[in-house]
N, C-alpha and C positions, 0 to 999 in steps of 0.2 A: 758581393763585396767581401763577405766573410771567407768565401772560397778563394778569392784572389789573395787576401791577406794570409790565409793558410798556405797557399802555394808559394808565396814569397818567403814566408818563414821557413818552409821546408827547403827551398832552394838555398837560402842563406845558411841554414844548418849543414846542408850537404857540402857547400863550399868551404865552410870553416872546418868541418870535420875531416876534410881531405888534407889539411895541413899536417905536417909531420909533428907528432906528439913528443917533442924533445923538452927536457927540463934540465936545469943546472943543479937541482937538489939531489944530494946523494941518497941512495937507497937506505932505508932504516928498517931494521928488524925489531919488531915488538910483538908481544903476545897478542893473540886475537882479542878483539873487543866485541862483546855482544851488546846490542842496544835493544832492550825490550820496550817497545813503544807503548806498553800499558803502564810503564813507570813514568812518574811525573817529569823526570829529567829528559825523557825522550818523546813525550806524547806529541809534541809538535811535528815530529817526523812522519806522523800519519797523514799530514796535510800535503798534498802534491805541491811541489815548488818550494817547500820550506827547507831552509838550511840552518844549521846551528854550529857553534864553535865548541870544540873540545880541546882544552889545553893540557889536561892530565887524565890519567886513567880514572875511571869511576871509583869513588870512595878512597882515593889516595892522592898524594901530591906528586906522584911519579910522572914526569913528562911523557907525552905520547907523540910519536913521529919526530920530525926534525924541529918543528916549531908549533906543534899542535895540529889539530885536524879541523876541516870543514866537512860536515856530513849532512846529506839531504837528498832530495829527489828532484828530478827534472820534470818540468811541465811538458817538455818536448816528447819524451819517451816513457815517462813514469818509472824510470829506473833509479835505483839508489846509487849515489856516488860518494866517495870519500877522497879528499885532497889534503895534502900537507899544506899547512897555512904559510909556510915559508915562501917569501917572494922570490921567484926564480931570477929576477934582475939583481936583487941585493945578495942572494945566496948566503944569508946570515940567519942563524937561529933566533936572533933577537929582533928580526924584522919580519913580522907576520902580516899577511893581507887580512883585511877586515871586510865583513859583510857591508854592502852598500845600501843605504836608505833603510831597509828593514830586512828581515829574514826571508822575504818573498821576492826580492828583485832579481835573483839569479845572477848577481854580480858580486865580485869582491875586488877591492882595490888596495894597493900598497900605500901606506901613509908616508913613506919616505920618497919613493920615486914617482908615485901616481899611476903606475901600471894598473890596468883593469883586466879582469878575467871573467869569462862566461862559465858559470858553474853548471848551467843547464846543458852545456855542450862540451863536456869532457875537459873543462878547465882551460879552454882555448883562450889565447890572448885577444883582447878587444882593442887595446891601445897601450903604447908604451913598452911593449915587450915582444920578443919574437919566440919566447919560450912558454910552454904550457905549465900549469900547476902540476906538481907531482901527484899522481893518482894512485890510490890503493884499491885493492880488490874488495868488493862488497858482495856478500852471498846472502840470499834470503833463506833463513833457517826455518822460519814458520810464518804464519800470517802476520805476527806482530814482532818478530825478532829478525834483525839483520846482524851479520857478523862482518867486522872490518878486519882484513888480513893484510899484514905487511908483505912486501915483495922479497 
C-alpha cells in the first residue's frame, strides 16, 4: 500500500513538474540572504517540509523580493526552495500568497483570488492559476546555512 502511494505521488509530481514554469512576477534583484538554521529565526528550516515567510531582510525593514519570500524544503526531494510571495494571478506587490493550514502543508494560497500553489513541487499551480510562483535560487553553503540569490 505504501509502495502504491509512493508511486502515485511520484507520478503526480512528474506530471506537474512537466508544466512550463511561467510566472507574471517581474525579476527582482536583491542582495543575497543567508539563512543560518542554527539561529532561532530559521531553526524551523531544519525540518523537512517546513516553510516560512520572510517579508523583509533580516534585522531591517527593507522589503525583500517583489512581495516577500516563502522559504523552505520539500518532502518530495529534500531540496530547499525560495519563492516570491506575490500571487502570479494578481501580479501586485500588495497581494501575497499565504501558507495554508500550517507551515508543513506544502501549500500556499492567495487571499484575494483563491489560487493555490504546491511549494514542494516548484511552486506549481494547484488550482485557480496557470502560472507558477516566481522561484529564486537557493544554494546550500554549509550543513546549516542556505543562501537565497535573486535572478
